[in-house]
C-alpha positions in Angstrom: 0.0 -0.1 0.0 1.7 3.1 -1.2 2.1 5.7 1.6 0.0 8.4 -0.2 -2.9 6.2 0.1 -2.4 6.2 3.9 -1.0 9.2 5.3 1.2 9.6 8.3 -1.8 11.3 10.3 -3.9 8.7 9.6 -1.5 5.7 10.7 -0.9 8.0 14.0 -4.7 7.9 14.5 -4.2 4.4 15.1 -1.6 4.5 18.2 -4.1 3.6 20.7 -5.3 0.8 18.4 -2.0 -0.7 17.7 0.3 0.0 20.5 -0.1 -3.5 22.0 0.4 -5.7 18.8 3.2 -3.1 17.7 5.1 -4.4 21.1 4.2 -8.2 21.0 3.1 -9.0 17.1 7.2 -10.2 16.9 6.0 -13.0 18.7 6.1 -16.4 16.7 2.4 -18.4 16.9 2.6 -21.7 18.8 1.7 -24.6 16.9 -0.8 -25.6 19.7 -1.6 -24.0 23.1 -2.2 -25.6 26.0 -5.0 -25.0 28.5 -3.9 -24.2 32.1 -5.6 -23.4 35.3 -5.7 -19.6 35.1 -8.3 -17.8 36.9 -9.0 -15.4 34.0 -10.6 -17.7 31.4 -12.8 -15.1 29.4 -12.7 -11.5 28.2 -15.9 -10.9 29.7 -16.8 -10.4 33.6 -19.2 -9.3 36.0 -18.0 -7.4 39.0 -20.1 -7.6 41.9 -19.7 -5.1 45.0 -18.4 -6.7 48.2 -21.7 -5.9 49.7 -23.5 -7.9 46.5 -25.9 -5.1 45.8 -24.5 -3.7 42.5 -22.9 -5.2 39.5 -20.3 -3.7 37.0 -19.0 -5.0 33.9 -15.3 -5.7 32.4 -14.3 -6.2 29.0 -11.0 -7.0 27.4 -11.0 -5.6 24.0 -8.8 -6.2 20.9 -7.8 -2.8 19.3 -8.1 -4.2 15.7 -10.2 -6.8 14.2 -11.3 -7.6 10.8 -15.3 -8.6 10.7 -18.2 -8.1 7.9 -20.8 -7.6 11.0 -19.8 -4.6 13.1 -22.8 -4.8 15.2 -22.1 -4.4 18.9 -23.3 -7.9 20.3 -26.8 -7.6 22.7 -24.8 -8.7 25.8 -22.3 -5.6 25.6 -25.4 -3.3 24.5 -27.6 -4.7 27.7 -24.5 -4.0 30.0 -23.6 -0.4 29.2 -27.6 0.5 29.3 -27.1 -0.9 32.8 -24.1 1.2 33.5 -24.1 4.5 35.2 -20.6 5.4 33.8 -18.4 3.9 31.0 -14.7 3.6 31.4 -12.3 3.4 28.7 -8.6 3.6 28.1 -8.8 7.0 26.5 -11.9 9.2 26.9 -12.6 10.6 23.8 -11.5 8.1 21.2 -12.8 10.3 18.5 -9.7 12.8 19.3 -7.6 10.3 17.3 -8.9 11.9 14.0 -7.8 15.3 15.0 -5.5 16.7 12.3 -3.6 18.3 15.0 -2.8 15.2 16.5 0.6 14.6 14.6 1.8 17.8 15.9 0.8 17.1 19.4 2.7 14.1 19.6 5.6 14.9 17.4 7.7 15.3 20.2 7.4 11.6 21.2 7.8 10.3 17.7 11.0 11.5 16.3 14.4 10.8 17.1 16.7 13.5 18.5 18.3 15.8 15.7 21.5 13.9 16.1 20.4 10.4 15.1 18.5 8.6 12.4 16.9 5.3 12.5 19.8 3.7 10.5 22.1 4.8 13.3 20.7 2.0 15.7 21.8 -0.9 13.7 24.3 -2.7 11.8 24.5 -2.6 8.2 23.0 -6.3 7.9 20.2 -5.4 10.5 19.2 -2.3 8.6 19.3 -4.3 5.2 16.8 -6.7 7.0 14.6 -3.8 8.0 14.7 -2.3 5.1 13.8 -5.3 2.8 10.9 -6.5 5.0 9.4 -2.9 5.0 9.6 -2.8 0.8 8.4 -6.2 0.6 5.6 -5.8 3.0 4.3 -2.3 2.1 5.6 -1.6 -1.3 7.4 1.6 0.3 11.0 2.8 0.9 12.0 3.0 4.5 14.0 6.4 3.8 10.8 8.5 4.2 10.7 7.3 8.0 14.4 7.6 8.6 13.8 10.1 11.5 11.2 8.0 13.2 11.8 6.4 16.6 11.8 2.4 16.1 8.3 1.8 17.8 6.7 4.9 16.0 7.8 3.1 12.7 6.5 -0.1 14.3 3.1 1.3 14.9 2.7 2.8 11.4 4.0 -0.4 9.7 1.6 -2.5 11.6 -1.3 0.1 10.8 -0.4 -0.2 7.2 -0.2 -3.9 7.3 -3.6 -4.4 8.9 -5.4 -2.1 6.3 -3.7 -4.5 3.3 -5.1 -7.4 5.1 -8.3 -6.3 5.7 -9.3 -4.7 2.4 -12.6 -2.8 3.0 -12.4 0.0 5.8 -15.9 -0.8 7.0 -14.4 -4.4 8.0 -11.8 -2.7 10.2 -13.4 -2.8 13.5 -12.2 -0.6 16.8 -14.2 -2.4 19.3 -13.4 0.5 21.9 -14.8 2.7 19.2 -17.9 0.9 18.9 -18.3 0.9 22.8 -17.7 4.9 22.7 -20.5 5.5 19.9 -22.9 3.3 21.6 -22.2 4.9 24.9 -22.7 8.3 23.2 -25.9 7.3 22.0 -27.0 6.4 24.9 -26.3 9.6 26.8 -23.8 7.4 29.3 -20.9 9.5 30.9 -17.7 8.4 29.9 -14.5 8.6 31.5 -10.8 7.8 30.3 -8.2 5.8 32.4 -5.3 8.3 30.5 -4.6 10.3 27.4 -3.4 9.4 24.2 -0.6 11.9 24.9 0.4 9.4 28.0 0.0 6.7 25.8 2.6 7.8 23.4 4.9 9.2 25.9 4.9 5.6 27.3 5.2 3.8 24.3 7.9 5.9 22.6 9.7 8.1 25.1 9.8 5.8 28.3 11.2 2.6 26.4 15.0 3.3 25.9 16.2 3.4 22.4 18.3 0.4 22.3 15.2 -1.6 23.5 13.2 -0.1 20.8 15.3 -0.7 17.9 15.6 -4.6 19.0 11.8 -4.7 19.2 11.6 -2.9 15.4 14.0 -5.7 14.3 12.3 -8.6 15.6 9.0 -7.1 14.3 10.8 -7.0 10.8 12.3 -10.5 11.1 9.0 -12.1 11.8 6.5 -10.4 9.0 6.3 -13.8 7.4 4.4 -15.1 10.3 2.6 -12.0 11.2 -0.6 -13.0 9.6 -0.8 -16.4 11.2 -0.7 -14.3 14.6 -3.2 -12.0 13.7 -5.6 -14.8 12.8 -5.1 -16.8 15.6 -5.5 -13.8 17.7 -8.8 -12.9 16.3 -9.9 -16.4 16.7 -8.9 -16.5 20.2 -10.6 -13.2 20.9 -13.7 -14.3 19.2 -13.9 -17.8 21.3 -13.4 -15.2 24.4 -10.4 -17.3 25.3 -8.2 -15.3 27.4 -5.5 -17.8 28.4 -4.4 -18.2 24.6 -4.2 -14.7 23.7 -2.1 -14.5 26.6 0.2 -17.3 25.4 0.0 -15.8 21.9 1.3 -12.4 23.1 4.2 -14.1 25.2 6.0 -16.3 22.5 9.7 -15.8 22.2 10.3 -12.9 19.6 12.2 -14.0 16.6 15.8 -12.4 15.9 16.4 -11.7 19.5 18.9 -13.7 21.9 17.1 -15.1 25.2 18.5 -12.3 26.9 17.6 -9.5 24.7 13.9 -11.0 24.6 13.9 -11.4 28.4 14.9 -7.2 28.4 12.2 -6.6 26.0 9.8 -8.7 28.1 10.4 -7.0 31.3 9.7 -3.4 30.0 6.7 -4.6 28.5 5.1 -6.3 31.4 6.4 -3.5 34.0 5.8 -0.1 32.1 3.1 -1.1 29.3 0.9 -3.5 31.6 1.9 -3.6 35.4 2.5 0.1 36.2 -0.8 1.1 34.1 -2.7 -1.4 35.8 -1.7 -0.1 39.1 -2.7 3.4 38.2 -5.7 2.2 36.7 -6.9 0.3 39.7 -6.4 3.6 41.8 -9.0 5.3 39.5 -11.2 2.5 39.1 -11.6 1.7 43.1 -12.6 5.5 43.6 -15.1 5.5 40.6 -16.6 1.8 41.2 -18.1 2.8 45.0 -19.2 6.4 43.4 -21.0 5.4 40.5 -21.6 1.8 41.5 -22.5 0.3 38.2 -19.7 0.8 35.6 -18.7 -1.0 32.0 -15.2 -0.7 31.8 -13.4 -1.9 28.5 -9.6 -1.9 28.1 -7.0 -3.9 26.3 -7.3 -7.9 27.0 -3.6 -8.0 28.1 -4.6 -5.9 31.0 -7.1 -8.6 32.4 -4.5 -11.3 32.9 -1.6 -12.4 35.3 -1.4 -11.5 39.1 -1.1 -7.8 38.5 -4.2 -7.8 35.9 -7.1 -5.9 36.7 -9.3 -9.4 37.4 -6.9 -10.3 40.4 -6.2 -6.5 41.5 -10.1 -6.3 42.0 -10.6 -9.4 43.8 -8.0 -8.1 46.0 -9.9 -5.0 46.6 -12.6 -7.2 47.9 -14.7 -7.2 44.6 -16.3 -10.6 43.4 -15.5 -11.2 39.7 -17.8 -13.8 37.6 -16.8 -15.1 34.3 -19.5 -14.2 31.5 -20.0 -16.1 28.2 -17.7 -14.5 25.4 -19.8 -12.0 23.7 -18.6 -11.8 20.4 -18.6 -15.7 19.5 -22.3 -16.0 18.6 -23.1 -12.7 16.9 -19.8 -12.6 14.8 -18.8 -16.1 14.3 -19.6 -16.1 10.7 -18.6 -12.7 10.0 -14.7 -13.0 11.0 -12.5 -12.2 7.9 -9.0 -14.1 7.6 -6.3 -11.9 7.0 -3.7 -12.7 4.4 -0.8 -10.6 2.6 -1.4 -8.9 -0.5 2.1 -8.5 -1.3 
């Protein structure tokens, strides 16, 4: 897809939709996944107050999915209707369409004046990245030579997804559907953070050497990327949180075990655990105040001992797994992704 068909501004508007996958899409999908005894088996939960009087809802989202039917499932509609407050990662998702967004985020996206992207790599590493970018997008990497590695990863991932899901109306952001439905039903909306904060975390807090390793791993794994996309889409449709967690935690191609461990530490600590801790502070204030909330955040934030499910339980809330909401209404609408190159 030529760059002129997908502007830099449009790609930047997808930052909040691609941050998680830009960080983890370099994983190699396993041939099989093995069930475990994880206490977070589903993407959809009831949150019952300690006194048992009120019920809220927690939904793990996937920020990009390709489906022909974009209607919000009835189970989610009913949960939003019953709620007094809708909580999203970002309050106003439509802000990502603001033409001034690029200028707002520019300081986080670009390398210092003394550096170019190529300076972060050996000649052979740069050739791998340059060749993969040209082969998968049809564009030359030179026009992005001033971007930070994860900024390029985000744009690259957005381009690949738009190619593989050819019709714009099929490219569904579940967060956007929830936002629109909440607005239509005049539900108040609060955000757990801002897009500026997300950009700062992803592009400025992670050291450039770590970002460079992540981009290289991404470039080395583009052949398996569509398989990963499809496995993630299907696991999400089935509501299989355990499988999603396993898919996002496979070793990264092109990295040594030490490098992979370092990348994983930054991902888990900065992009997941620290944000979860901040979000719990907000949620434990809003839950007693509003009593009935609908909370939608990226699926990766639900799992593990520092996930929202476990942390809400530690605060005395009872969490009950619910039937995956997308499986029945969208089971015949999922569009498998494949390379167009």
